N, C-alpha and C positions, 0 to 999 in steps of 0.2 A: 724874579731868575728867568730870562727868555729864553727859549729853546736854542739848541746846539745848532741846529740847520741852519739858524737868522744871523750865525755869524759869518758865512760864506762872501758879502759882502767886505767886511771888514779885511778879508784876508787878499783880496782882489790887486791892492796895490803893494809895494813894500813897506813895511813898519818896524820899527824896533819894539822887540818882543824878548819876554823875560818868562821863563818856564820854572816853576818850583815846584815842590814835595814837601812832606813831613819830615822833619827832625830825624836822624838816624835812619834814612830812606833803605829801606830792603829792593829786592830785585825788582818787582815790582811799579815801587815809585819812582827808580832811576830806568827802567825800562821804557817804560809808560813815557815818562819824560825826554829820553832821548830818542824813541820815535817819531814823538812830536817833531823836536827840535830837526830830525834828518828830513821830514816833509815838511817843513817850514823853511829849511834852507834851501831845498829844490825850488819852492816857490819864489824865491829873493827874497825873503826879510832877513833883518838883521836882528839875529836869535841868540839868545844865552839861556844856559842853563844855571841854575843858583842853587847848591843847596843849602840849606841852613845849617847843616852839621858837615860832620866829616861820615865817609861811610865804608863801608867792608871791602878789602882788599879785594875778595873773591867776585867783587861788581868792577874792579878795572880794565878789563878784558873789552868790556861792552862799548861797541864802535862811536866815540864821539866821547869817551867818559873823561880824556886829559883834557878835555876843552870845559869840564864843568867846574863851576868857580865854587869853591868853600868861603859861605859866608862869614864863618867865623875867623877862620887863619888869612883869608883875604878881604877882608871887610871895606875898606876902602873902595877896592875893584870893583867888589859889589854893588855898594852904595852909589858908586858912580853909575854903573850902568841901569841900578834900579829908577832911580833919577830920570832920565831920558826915556823911559819906556811907555809903550802907546799903548800895549798891551800886555795883561797877566793871564798867564795860565795857570790854573791853582790844579794843581794833579794827586791823585792819589789820599787825599784828606782835605777834611768840609767843614773844618773849624780851623779859621788863621790863627789861633792858639798853638796850633800843634807847627805852625814855623819855628816856636822858640824865639829865639831874641829879633829872627826877621819880621814879625807879627809888627811891632811897633812901627816898623816900617812903612810893612804892605799897607797898614791903616792911613797914611798919608799919602800914599801912591794917588796921581791922576790918572793912571792907566785902566781901561777896561777891564776888568776881572773875569776870569774866564773857567767854570770849576767843569772839571771832569774827575768823577770818582763814584765808587760803588759802595760807601759807607751808609750805613741807617743816621737817619736824621738829623740830616745839613742844616748849618746855620745860615739865616738870609745874610749874606755877606757877598755874593755875585751878584755880574749883572746878566751874565748869559749861562749856560751851562749844561750839562746833565747829571741827572745821579741815580744811579739803577743797581740796586741792592739785588738783583736778579744775576749781574754780571760775577762772572768769575775772580776779573781783575781788571785793573783799570788800563792793563795793556789790552787786553782786549778790547777796551771801551774806545780806547785811538784806533784801533783796525774799523772797527765798527762803524766810528765816525769820519772815517774816511770814505768810506761804501753811503753815508746816510748824505755826504757833502758831493758825490759823484767823483770823489777825487783817489781813487783807489788805483789807478795808472802809476800813483807817486809810490806805492809800495815797495820796497828796495831790497836786497839783501841785507843790508844793515838793518833797516829797519824790521824786518822779519827776525832777528837775531834778538832784538831788545823787545819785540813781542813775545814772542817767544818765551825768553828767559822770565819775563815777568806774570805768565799765567803761567808757566810751569809752578813755580814756587808758591803762588798764593791758591793753585791747587792742589799742592801736596803730593807733586808729580802725577796730578792728574787724578786722585786716590778721592781727595772732598766732595760731596753733594754739588756743589756748584759745580762740577763738570759735567754741564751741559752737553747736548750735541752741538749748540751755538760753538761751543770751545774746538769740538771734534772738526766741524765743520772748518773752523778758522786755519787750523793746525794743517790741513790737508790742501787747503790753499795756498801756505805759505810754502809747504814741502814742493807744491807744482810753482812755484815760483822760486824754487831752489834755495831753500833754507836746507841746509846740515846740522840736525841736531845732537848729535852722539857729542861732538866739544863742548856745548852750552852746559849737557849734565854733569860734565869732567868738569869744567871752569868753577863749577857752581857747589858738587857736593864731595868732588875729590881736590880740593885744593887748599886745606888746610895744615897749620904745623902741628909737630907733637905732643906739644901742651895742651892743644885743645879735646887730644882724644883724652889725655892722658884725667885731663879736667871732667872731663863725660863719664869717665869713669867713677873718679871720685864721687861727683854727684848723684851718679845712680846709686853707689856704694854706701854714699855717709849723709845723705842729704836728702833721700825720698824718704817720705811717707804715707801710708796707705790707709785711709779711714774706709775699710769694706765698708761697716754700717751706712756709709754716705755714698758708696760708689765712687770714691774722689781720692784722686793722690796727689801729693804734693812736694815740689822741690823747691828748697829755699835757703840760697847762697849767700854766707857773708861777703861782705866786702875784702876779707882777708883771702879769700878762696880767689877772686880775681886778681889779687897781687901776684898771690903764690904763683898761679900758672901762667902770669904775665898773658892774660886775656887781653884782646883787640875789639875793634869794632867789627860786630858779626858773627864772632864766637858764640854765644849763646843763643845763634839763629837756629831754631828747629829744636831745640832740646825739648821742651814743652812737649812735643808729640810723641816722645820718649814713654809717656804718663798712659796716654791712650791705647796703646799698646797692651794693659795689662787686660787681661780678662775680666769685665764687668763692670769699667771704670767708667763712670760716664762724664765725669768733670776734673780737668787737668787743670794745675797751675805751677806756673814757673815764677818767683818772688828773688826779687835781687835787688840786694843792696848794694846801691851805685853810689854811698858814699855821700851824693849830693839829695836824693831822695831814692827813695824804694821802687821799682816797677814791677806791674806786675803783667804776667801773660797768661791767660785763660783759654783753653780749647775744649768742645766737650761731642760729644755726639748723642744723636738724636732730638729730643724734644727739648733739652736743656737750654734756655737763652743766656749764654754769655754775655751776650752784649747788654741786656737787661741787667745783668747781674753786676758789671762792673761800671756802669752808671750811677746804680745805686750805691754801690759798697765803696768803690775806688775811684770817684771820677775819672772814669775811663768811656768806653764804647767801642765798638767796632762790628762785627756781624755777628750773625745769628751763634755760629758754632767757632766762631776768632774773635778775641777780644782784647782788650789791655788795658792796663789800671797803674795808679799810683798811687804813693801813699807817702807822707811829711813824716809819720811816727816812725820810731824807729823799728829796725827789724824785727825784733822777738813780739814788739806790739802789734807789727803790720799781720805776721804770723796768726797771732790771737786774733786778729780780726777777719780774719781770712775764715779762718776757722769754724767764731763762733754765725758769719756769713752762712756758711754750707751747712751748718745744724740749723740756721733761721730756713733752710729749702732744703730742709732734709726731705721732706713730701714730695719736693719734685724729682730728687736723684735718684727715687726708687724705680 
């Protein structure tokens, strides 16, 4: 993979560009993609953002979100755009498999692939790019990429909102250890450029329906289990709960973080039966590496203190697999 700064000549004349992200995109995936979209539009490129799947309603305020194509619901349109693309930017994922049903199409594309991502252990699938696991968010990396390319003059208010949203959420509102001085300097720069941050917090964190709060209460009261001998807490959600509370995409976002608020807990797990497969989210404090844990036991990965995985087993067997894995790592959790 060639360094990201070497893409500058590729951007000097208008091209057909596709930007994509991982399935079920979060604020960082969508924010980084839309920030890059606004930059490329200003440069005169014919740019399209394609999401592999649908995405939460609380992201739809982002400037440009109304132009995003959902690969699943607008498949013909997405395929037509992808067929003619000259450049493909891959943001907030480092394994093409994470684009779900888009993956086989991406594999066949002749477009130059450009990676911008902050997860561990990228696959050798990209022509140009940057993989920086010290970055707090991919949105932060888009901001820094523009400075690297000498293109910071293009950072406008719309880009600032998208960059801030992605960084805000991936740092846990700036409380995770990934919140470096780089992050704070970036936010200060964005504010100097006119960023108004209050409404972004409200749009992301104060924009759910009543049923989501009731679901959260039910999960904490009836689905939470604490294993104090392993400094671990778990919430396991059956598919019936998702139907009962009529949950939408994004409604389970952030729930795993509540478990880390329990005194002494080092490992938190949210296990959800999605009917098609069981999805797992892991968070940790301190020196317990959930990226390695997710890769070893649940075909997943991510960051040192935040990762995800999946299981083809039923919920009850997945829960037992997690408990067995937890006990296998008991010494590391002390």
